[in-house]
MDTraj code that builds the backbone (N, CA, C; nanometers):
import mdtraj as md
import numpy as np

residues = "MET LEU THR SER LYS GLU ARG ALA GLU LEU ARG ALA ARG ALA ASN THR LEU ASP THR THR LEU ILE VAL GLY LYS GLU GLY VAL THR GLN ALA VAL ALA GLU GLU ALA ASP THR GLN LEU THR ALA ARG GLU LEU VAL LYS GLY ARG VAL LEU GLU GLY ALA LEU MET THR ALA ARG GLU ALA CYS ASP ALA LEU CYS GLU ALA THR GLY ALA ASP GLY ILE ALA CYS ILE GLY SER LYS PHE VAL ILE TYR ARG PHE SER GLU LYS CYS GLN ALA GLN ARG ASN GLU THR GLY ARG ALA LYS ARG LYS PRO THR PRO ALA SER LYS ALA ASP PRO VAL ARG LYS GLY ALA ARG ALA ARG ARG GLN ALA MET LYS GLN GLN ARG GLU ALA ARG ASN ALA TYR PHE ARG GLN GLN ALA ILE ASP GLN ALA ILE ALA ARG ARG GLN GLU LYS LYS GLU ASN".split()
xyz = np.array([
    [12.7994, 8.0186, 22.9439],
    [12.6850, 8.1064, 22.9623],
    [12.6521, 8.1662, 22.8756],
    [12.5625, 8.2091, 22.8065],
    [12.5074, 8.2803, 22.7124],
    [12.4671, 8.4180, 22.7812],
    [12.4546, 8.5412, 22.6940],
    [12.4153, 8.6246, 22.7279],
    [12.2987, 8.6544, 22.6699],
    [12.2049, 8.7341, 22.7336],
    [11.9924, 8.7316, 22.6871],
    [12.0599, 8.7912, 22.5170],
    [12.1367, 8.8779, 22.4924],
    [12.1768, 8.9287, 22.3310],
    [12.2154, 8.8235, 22.2461],
    [12.3085, 8.7594, 22.3567],
    [12.3999, 8.5740, 22.1965],
    [12.2074, 8.5067, 22.2275],
    [12.1395, 8.4885, 22.2943],
    [12.0406, 8.4084, 22.3144],
    [11.9451, 8.4763, 22.2135],
    [11.8834, 8.5742, 22.2070],
    [11.8282, 8.6467, 22.1197],
    [11.8667, 8.5978, 21.9848],
    [12.0024, 8.6534, 21.9686],
    [12.0516, 8.6458, 21.8763],
    [12.0649, 8.4910, 21.7652],
    [12.0655, 8.3950, 21.8365],
    [12.0127, 8.2582, 21.8591],
    [11.8940, 8.2016, 21.8533],
    [11.8539, 8.3129, 21.8901],
    [11.6703, 8.2868, 21.8418],
    [11.6070, 8.2891, 21.6863],
    [11.6937, 8.4225, 21.6719],
    [11.6372, 8.4643, 21.5628],
    [11.6856, 8.3567, 21.4486],
    [11.8286, 8.3383, 21.4758],
    [11.8738, 8.2548, 21.3333],
    [11.8030, 8.0767, 21.3443],
    [11.7622, 8.0870, 21.4678],
    [11.6994, 7.9238, 21.4403],
    [11.5412, 7.9572, 21.4208],
    [11.4787, 8.0632, 21.3744],
    [11.3753, 8.0431, 21.3100],
    [11.3263, 8.0011, 21.1796],
    [11.4639, 8.0436, 21.0759],
    [11.4596, 7.9566, 20.9478],
    [11.5438, 7.8090, 20.9490],
    [11.5273, 7.8057, 21.0611],
    [11.6045, 7.5964, 21.0554],
    [11.4954, 7.5233, 21.0624],
    [11.5338, 7.4325, 21.0233],
    [11.4314, 7.2958, 21.0070],
    [11.4343, 7.1982, 21.1317],
    [11.3250, 7.1246, 21.1616],
    [11.3460, 7.0826, 21.2804],
    [11.4033, 6.9326, 21.1952],
    [11.5120, 6.8969, 21.3000],
    [11.6195, 6.7768, 21.2250],
    [11.6514, 6.6651, 21.3702],
    [11.5731, 6.7061, 21.4844],
    [11.6053, 6.5695, 21.5747],
    [11.4818, 6.5953, 21.6445],
    [11.3928, 6.4665, 21.6899],
    [11.3035, 6.4786, 21.7106],
    [11.2970, 6.3494, 21.8048],
    [11.2199, 6.4003, 21.9352],
    [11.2325, 6.3046, 22.0248],
    [11.0788, 6.2295, 22.0916],
    [11.1132, 6.1167, 22.0523],
    [10.9673, 5.9657, 22.0598],
    [10.9490, 5.9840, 22.1557],
    [10.8093, 5.8757, 22.1656],
    [10.7724, 5.8336, 22.3116],
    [10.8689, 5.7726, 22.4132],
    [10.9542, 5.6788, 22.3562],
    [11.0229, 5.6603, 22.4571],
    [11.1511, 5.7796, 22.5480],
    [11.1198, 5.8848, 22.5069],
    [11.1536, 6.0267, 22.5931],
    [11.3404, 6.0557, 22.5119],
    [11.4302, 6.0972, 22.6321],
    [11.5837, 6.1395, 22.5977],
    [11.6373, 5.9725, 22.5874],
    [11.6638, 5.9146, 22.5070],
    [11.7165, 5.7717, 22.5432],
    [11.8838, 5.8272, 22.4920],
    [11.9717, 5.7278, 22.4677],
    [12.0822, 5.7480, 22.4596],
    [12.1164, 5.7619, 22.2804],
    [12.0514, 5.7337, 22.1946],
    [12.1004, 5.7098, 22.0459],
    [11.9936, 5.8414, 22.0050],
    [11.8800, 5.8883, 22.0845],
    [11.8615, 6.0778, 22.0865],
    [11.9818, 6.1517, 22.1248],
    [12.0205, 6.1364, 22.2417],
    [12.1780, 6.1976, 22.2795],
    [12.2941, 6.2456, 22.1798],
    [12.2830, 6.1012, 22.1349],
    [12.4332, 6.0882, 22.0306],
    [12.4201, 6.1132, 21.9147],
    [12.2798, 6.1491, 21.8595],
    [12.2306, 6.2166, 21.7706],
    [12.2443, 6.3917, 21.7676],
    [12.2082, 6.4337, 21.8758],
    [12.2042, 6.5303, 21.9021],
    [12.3252, 6.6115, 21.9201],
    [12.4185, 6.4844, 22.0469],
    [12.5812, 6.5499, 22.0025],
    [12.6660, 6.6037, 21.8712],
    [12.6260, 6.5066, 21.7300],
    [12.6600, 6.4847, 21.6346],
    [12.6324, 6.5822, 21.5925],
    [12.4854, 6.6777, 21.5818],
    [12.4232, 6.7845, 21.4545],
    [12.5164, 6.8986, 21.5677],
    [12.5418, 6.8961, 21.6836],
    [12.5658, 6.9894, 21.7310],
    [12.6898, 7.0172, 21.7052],
    [12.7938, 6.9186, 21.6719],
    [12.9074, 6.9205, 21.6346],
    [12.9083, 6.9461, 21.4872],
    [12.8378, 6.9794, 21.4258],
    [12.8406, 6.9891, 21.2558],
    [12.7641, 7.1019, 21.2671],
    [12.6573, 7.1277, 21.3329],
    [12.6061, 7.2782, 21.2927],
    [12.5838, 7.3816, 21.4476],
    [12.6187, 7.3623, 21.4975],
    [12.6054, 7.4493, 21.6169],
    [12.5140, 7.4811, 21.6786],
    [12.3950, 7.4762, 21.6193],
    [12.2341, 7.5145, 21.6754],
    [12.1873, 7.4404, 21.5792],
    [12.0723, 7.3470, 21.6704],
    [11.9837, 7.2310, 21.6510],
    [11.8376, 7.2930, 21.6773],
    [11.7540, 7.2458, 21.5775],
    [11.5957, 7.2595, 21.6416],
    [11.5162, 7.1594, 21.6935],
    [11.4720, 7.1066, 21.7461],
    [11.3912, 6.9469, 21.8134],
    [11.2311, 7.0195, 21.8010],
    [11.1957, 6.8483, 21.8442],
    [11.1164, 6.8494, 21.8794],
    [11.0240, 6.7297, 21.9273],
    [10.9386, 6.7416, 22.0280],
    [10.8787, 6.6519, 22.1150],
    [10.7508, 6.5752, 22.0802],
    [10.7269, 6.4866, 22.0071],
    [10.6280, 6.4148, 21.9501],
    [10.4781, 6.4253, 22.0936],
    [10.3886, 6.3704, 22.0375],
    [10.2285, 6.4339, 22.1096],
    [10.2414, 6.3114, 22.2021],
    [10.3107, 6.1528, 22.1785],
    [10.2885, 6.0434, 22.2198],
    [10.4157, 6.0373, 22.3758],
    [10.5085, 6.1193, 22.3490],
    [10.6143, 6.1157, 22.4604],
    [10.5679, 6.1819, 22.6190],
    [10.5964, 6.1150, 22.6846],
    [10.6140, 6.1136, 22.8132],
    [10.6559, 6.2215, 22.8734],
    [10.6789, 6.3294, 22.7834],
    [10.7962, 6.4790, 22.8471],
    [10.7554, 6.5847, 22.7678],
    [10.7772, 6.7433, 22.8194],
    [10.7128, 6.7804, 22.7381],
    [10.8918, 6.8686, 22.6978],
    [10.8638, 6.9908, 22.5868],
    [10.9529, 7.0039, 22.5677],
    [11.0701, 7.0750, 22.6241],
    [11.0662, 7.1353, 22.7455],
    [11.1251, 7.2055, 22.8339],
    [11.2715, 7.0846, 22.9040],
    [11.1379, 6.9777, 22.9811],
    [11.2417, 6.8952, 23.0337],
    [11.3172, 6.8087, 22.9006],
    [11.2309, 6.7432, 22.7260],
    [11.3500, 6.7397, 22.6797],
    [11.4698, 6.7783, 22.6471],
    [11.4230, 6.9653, 22.6368],
    [11.5649, 7.0116, 22.6030],
    [11.6710, 7.0542, 22.7616],
    [11.5747, 7.0223, 22.8731],
    [11.7129, 7.0326, 22.9376],
    [11.7951, 6.9059, 22.9622],
    [11.6990, 6.7680, 22.9381],
    [11.7993, 6.6380, 22.9453],
    [11.9153, 6.6357, 22.8577],
    [11.8500, 6.6823, 22.7285],
    [11.9794, 6.7206, 22.6135],
    [12.0993, 6.7830, 22.6444],
    [12.0299, 6.9105, 22.7086],
    [12.1334, 7.0011, 22.7282],
    [12.2637, 6.9728, 22.8195],
    [12.1932, 6.8979, 22.9753],
    [12.2482, 6.7870, 23.0783],
    [12.3639, 6.6635, 22.9618],
    [12.2840, 6.6067, 22.9203],
    [12.3722, 6.4942, 22.8235],
    [12.5141, 6.5355, 22.7145],
    [12.4430, 6.6533, 22.6615],
    [12.5370, 6.7317, 22.5567],
    [12.6426, 6.8384, 22.5204],
    [12.6133, 6.8811, 22.7426],
    [12.6711, 7.0122, 22.7517],
    [12.6246, 7.1302, 22.6473],
    [12.5413, 7.1573, 22.5851],
    [12.5171, 7.2565, 22.5089],
    [12.4114, 7.3410, 22.6262],
    [12.3700, 7.4932, 22.5311],
    [12.2766, 7.5513, 22.5916],
    [12.1671, 7.5378, 22.5744],
    [12.0524, 7.5569, 22.6489],
    [11.8862, 7.5803, 22.5614],
    [11.8600, 7.6988, 22.5184],
    [11.8013, 7.7061, 22.4123],
    [11.7858, 7.8474, 22.3094],
    [11.6559, 7.8978, 22.3780],
    [11.5606, 7.7956, 22.3416],
    [11.4123, 7.8373, 22.3328],
    [11.3831, 7.6759, 22.3316],
    [11.2158, 7.7324, 22.4570],
    [11.1374, 7.6094, 22.3987],
    [10.9875, 7.6817, 22.4059],
    [10.9031, 7.6637, 22.2505],
    [10.8117, 7.7077, 22.2367],
    [10.7069, 7.5375, 22.1959],
    [10.6037, 7.5732, 22.2734],
    [10.5753, 7.4594, 22.2433],
    [10.6189, 7.3264, 22.2203],
    [10.5566, 7.2246, 22.1403],
    [10.6713, 7.1533, 22.1441],
    [10.8077, 7.1525, 22.0857],
    [10.8057, 7.2419, 21.9935],
    [10.9639, 7.2422, 21.9541],
    [11.0557, 7.3125, 22.0908],
    [11.2401, 7.2657, 22.0461],
    [11.3188, 7.3509, 22.1407],
    [11.4410, 7.3734, 22.0731],
    [11.5364, 7.4499, 22.0819],
    [11.6626, 7.4829, 22.0109],
    [11.7909, 7.4736, 22.1518],
    [11.8632, 7.4134, 22.0825],
    [11.9378, 7.4093, 22.1834],
    [12.1629, 7.4729, 22.0719],
    [12.1948, 7.4861, 22.2093],
    [12.3285, 7.5427, 22.0958],
    [12.4064, 7.4883, 22.1671],
    [12.5247, 7.4985, 22.1055],
    [12.6803, 7.4410, 22.1875],
    [12.8161, 7.4449, 22.0555],
    [12.8713, 7.6001, 22.1088],
    [12.9810, 7.6402, 22.0037],
    [13.0766, 7.4933, 21.9691],
    [13.0734, 7.4822, 21.8432],
    [13.1568, 7.4047, 21.7628],
    [13.2796, 7.4408, 21.6911],
    [13.4156, 7.3906, 21.7428],
    [13.5428, 7.4327, 21.6768],
    [13.5847, 7.4302, 21.5268],
    [13.4869, 7.3423, 21.4580],
    [13.4812, 7.2758, 21.3304],
    [13.4195, 7.3495, 21.2261],
    [13.2961, 7.4209, 21.3076],
    [13.2229, 7.5412, 21.2225],
    [13.2656, 7.6485, 21.2422],
    [13.3733, 7.7214, 21.3989],
    [13.4530, 7.8141, 21.3386],
    [13.5334, 7.8373, 21.2822],
    [13.6153, 7.7191, 21.2464],
    [13.7212, 7.6767, 21.1507],
    [13.6944, 7.7064, 21.0140],
    [13.5081, 7.6131, 20.9415],
    [13.4409, 7.6485, 20.8876],
    [13.4414, 7.8390, 20.8191],
    [13.4063, 7.8965, 20.9285],
    [13.3839, 8.0722, 20.8848],
    [13.5018, 8.1054, 20.8905],
    [13.6038, 8.0356, 20.9355],
    [13.7442, 8.1268, 20.9367],
    [13.8091, 8.0963, 20.7861],
    [13.7693, 8.0193, 20.7121],
    [13.8028, 7.9535, 20.5988],
    [13.7075, 8.0234, 20.4966],
    [13.6286, 8.0407, 20.4933],
    [13.5096, 8.1485, 20.4079],
    [13.5205, 8.3186, 20.4337],
    [13.6211, 8.3309, 20.5627],
    [13.6117, 8.5206, 20.5585],
    [13.5091, 8.5565, 20.6047],
    [13.3817, 8.4462, 20.7070],
    [13.2523, 8.4784, 20.7366],
    [13.2754, 8.4467, 20.8648],
    [13.4130, 8.5153, 20.9726],
    [13.4379, 8.4524, 21.1636],
    [13.3735, 8.5964, 21.1925],
    [13.2684, 8.5964, 21.3194],
    [13.2957, 8.6671, 21.3572],
    [13.3057, 8.7831, 21.4068],
    [13.2958, 8.9680, 21.3468],
    [13.3505, 9.0077, 21.3846],
    [13.3108, 9.1454, 21.4926],
    [13.3666, 9.2032, 21.5567],
    [13.3174, 9.2969, 21.6496],
    [13.2094, 9.4404, 21.5569],
    [13.0965, 9.4351, 21.6156],
    [12.9645, 9.5297, 21.5345],
    [13.0607, 9.6546, 21.5417],
    [13.0344, 9.7261, 21.4183],
    [13.1058, 9.8752, 21.3950],
    [12.9493, 9.9853, 21.4534],
    [13.0459, 10.0773, 21.5354],
    [12.9577, 10.1421, 21.6409],
    [12.8733, 10.2436, 21.5021],
    [12.7198, 10.2622, 21.5369],
    [12.6090, 10.3244, 21.4671],
    [12.6650, 10.4365, 21.3806],
    [12.7480, 10.5501, 21.4603],
    [12.7938, 10.6665, 21.3980],
    [12.9257, 10.6287, 21.2462],
    [12.9816, 10.5225, 21.2807],
    [13.0407, 10.4860, 21.1617],
    [12.9662, 10.3865, 21.0939],
    [12.8869, 10.3128, 21.0583],
    [12.8487, 10.2045, 21.0131],
    [12.7376, 10.2632, 20.8800],
    [12.6555, 10.4429, 20.9232],
    [12.5759, 10.4957, 20.8325],
    [12.6380, 10.5916, 20.7816],
    [12.6616, 10.6215, 20.6717],
    [12.6983, 10.7033, 20.5745],
    [12.5933, 10.8823, 20.5913],
    [12.4664, 10.7521, 20.5803],
    [12.3695, 10.8964, 20.5750],
    [12.3439, 11.0098, 20.6368],
    [12.3409, 10.9130, 20.7936],
    [12.3430, 10.9717, 20.9116],
    [12.4409, 11.0412, 20.9909],
    [12.6100, 11.0178, 20.8922],
    [12.7234, 11.0974, 20.9161],
    [12.7249, 11.2410, 20.8174],
    [12.6809, 11.2145, 20.6909],
    [12.6519, 11.3249, 20.6015],
    [12.5363, 11.4430, 20.6420],
    [12.4186, 11.3549, 20.7574],
    [12.3313, 11.4806, 20.7618],
    [12.3576, 11.5472, 20.8773],
    [12.4707, 11.4776, 20.9783],
    [12.5448, 11.5245, 21.1367],
    [12.6672, 11.6424, 21.0755],
    [12.7099, 11.6412, 20.9408],
    [12.7811, 11.7436, 20.8951],
    [12.7532, 11.8116, 20.8085],
    [12.6029, 11.8683, 20.7509],
    [12.5349, 11.9553, 20.7157],
    [12.4732, 12.0183, 20.8429],
    [12.4562, 11.9528, 20.9588],
    [12.3610, 11.9955, 21.0403],
    [12.4800, 12.1024, 21.1247],
    [12.5725, 12.0405, 21.1082],
    [12.7760, 12.1091, 21.1883],
    [12.7289, 12.2444, 21.0713],
    [12.7838, 12.2267, 20.9344],
    [12.8388, 12.3433, 20.8303],
    [12.6941, 12.4213, 20.8512],
    [12.5479, 12.4101, 20.9112],
    [12.4720, 12.5285, 20.9256],
    [12.4315, 12.5928, 21.0384],
    [12.4764, 12.5002, 21.1003],
    [12.5103, 12.5757, 21.3065],
    [12.6453, 12.7006, 21.2590],
    [12.7279, 12.6754, 21.1744],
    [12.8392, 12.6999, 21.1879],
    [12.8229, 12.8542, 21.1189],
    [12.7281, 12.8445, 20.9776],
    [12.6912, 12.9579, 20.9460],
    [12.5929, 13.0437, 20.9991],
    [12.5042, 12.9672, 21.0898],
    [12.4214, 13.0472, 21.1917],
    [12.4869, 13.1286, 21.2501],
    [12.6482, 13.0596, 21.3282],
    [12.7232, 13.1765, 21.4632],
    [12.7532, 13.3069, 21.3820],
    [12.8001, 13.2185, 21.2596],
    [12.8908, 13.3262, 21.1593],
    [12.7657, 13.4626, 21.1394],
    [12.6735, 13.4555, 21.1069],
    [12.5799, 13.5698, 21.0831],
    [12.4852, 13.6240, 21.1875],
    [12.4806, 13.5533, 21.2922],
    [12.4371, 13.5965, 21.4132],
    [12.5558, 13.7124, 21.4833],
    [12.6933, 13.6440, 21.4859],
    [12.7668, 13.7349, 21.5082],
    [12.8274, 13.8749, 21.4106],
    [12.7992, 13.8693, 21.2957],
    [12.8146, 13.9975, 21.2099],
    [12.7171, 14.0321, 21.2687],
    [12.5817, 14.0292, 21.2538],
    [12.4716, 14.1504, 21.3198],
    [12.4920, 14.1509, 21.4283],
    [12.5556, 14.0651, 21.5130],
    [12.5587, 14.1297, 21.6839],
    [12.6764, 14.2447, 21.6376],
    [12.7884, 14.2523, 21.5617],
    [12.8931, 14.3889, 21.5898],
    [12.8187, 14.4903, 21.4870],
    [12.7714, 14.4767, 21.3693],
    [12.6807, 14.5686, 21.3282],
    [12.6032, 14.6468, 21.4384],
    [12.4862, 14.5998, 21.4964],
    [12.4326, 14.6515, 21.5815],
    [12.5089, 14.7331, 21.7497],
    [12.5949, 14.6546, 21.7522],
    [12.6847, 14.7347, 21.8633],
    [12.7944, 14.8893, 21.7543],
    [12.7987, 14.8301, 21.6685],
    [12.8758, 14.9620, 21.6098],
    [12.7789, 15.0930, 21.5545],
    [12.6406, 15.0538, 21.5453],
    [12.5178, 15.1960, 21.4942],
    [12.5224, 15.1876, 21.6374],
    [12.5145, 15.1655, 21.7413],
    [12.4703, 15.1572, 21.8827],
    [12.6095, 15.3071, 21.9475],
    [12.6970, 15.2668, 21.9270],
    [12.8439, 15.3531, 21.9240],
    [12.7767, 15.4731, 21.8530],
    [12.7754, 15.4322, 21.7324],
    [12.7696, 15.5597, 21.6324],
    [12.6429, 15.6400, 21.6767],
    [12.5659, 15.6235, 21.7344],
    [12.3911, 15.6632, 21.7705],
    [12.4879, 15.7569, 21.8953],
    [12.5356, 15.7467, 21.9938],
    [12.5964, 15.7918, 22.1031],
    [12.6773, 15.9193, 22.0243],
    [12.7798, 15.8615, 21.9589],
    [12.8938, 15.9868, 21.9011],
    [12.7576, 16.1096, 21.8426],
    [12.6690, 16.0788, 21.8133],
    [12.6187, 16.1840, 21.7515],
    [12.5279, 16.3064, 21.7996],
    [12.4637, 16.1769, 21.9794],
    [12.4177, 16.2538, 22.0668],
    [12.5131, 16.3579, 22.1175],
    [12.6354, 16.3231, 22.1229],
    [12.7641, 16.3990, 22.2606],
    [12.7757, 16.5440, 22.1414],
    [12.7476, 16.4816, 21.9734],
    [12.7850, 16.6191, 21.9442],
    [12.6732, 16.6978, 21.9146],
    [12.6106, 16.6500, 21.9531],
    [12.4674, 16.7095, 21.9346],
    [12.4114, 16.8335, 22.0401],
])
top = md.Topology()
chain = top.add_chain()
for i, resn in enumerate(residues, 1):
    res = top.add_residue(resn, chain, resSeq=i)
    for name in ("N", "CA", "C"):
        top.add_atom(name, md.element.get_by_symbol(name[0]), res)
traj = md.Trajectory(xyz[None], top)
């Protein structure tokens, strides 16, 4: 089962895909299910389309294909649908090319501009505190000096 964030990421990846699976007027046949299985093994993410002559909706075709192939339905919009199934073959290819999925880096470590701005703000804050402490001490010293002058007079 996919989380909503994973599903959103897969939907974003599917936007650039071409439609490679077409469900015709006979609906989801054994041949269509086998082709979907082959494409899922090769690509993990498959975009399909249901022709107007078919007696089923894209949602029904997506559900039938997901049940037949063990895939997850990602999106159904109009007459198009997207299905996903994890493939060991694709994972092995990503590992070979060094494109295996890595953990996302936290925003604080990923953005050097933000990190530099934070360091500058911290430095300015320390300067301000030091300046305020200096003037506070000067005010205290002047008040002590005035009291001593009043006592002498």
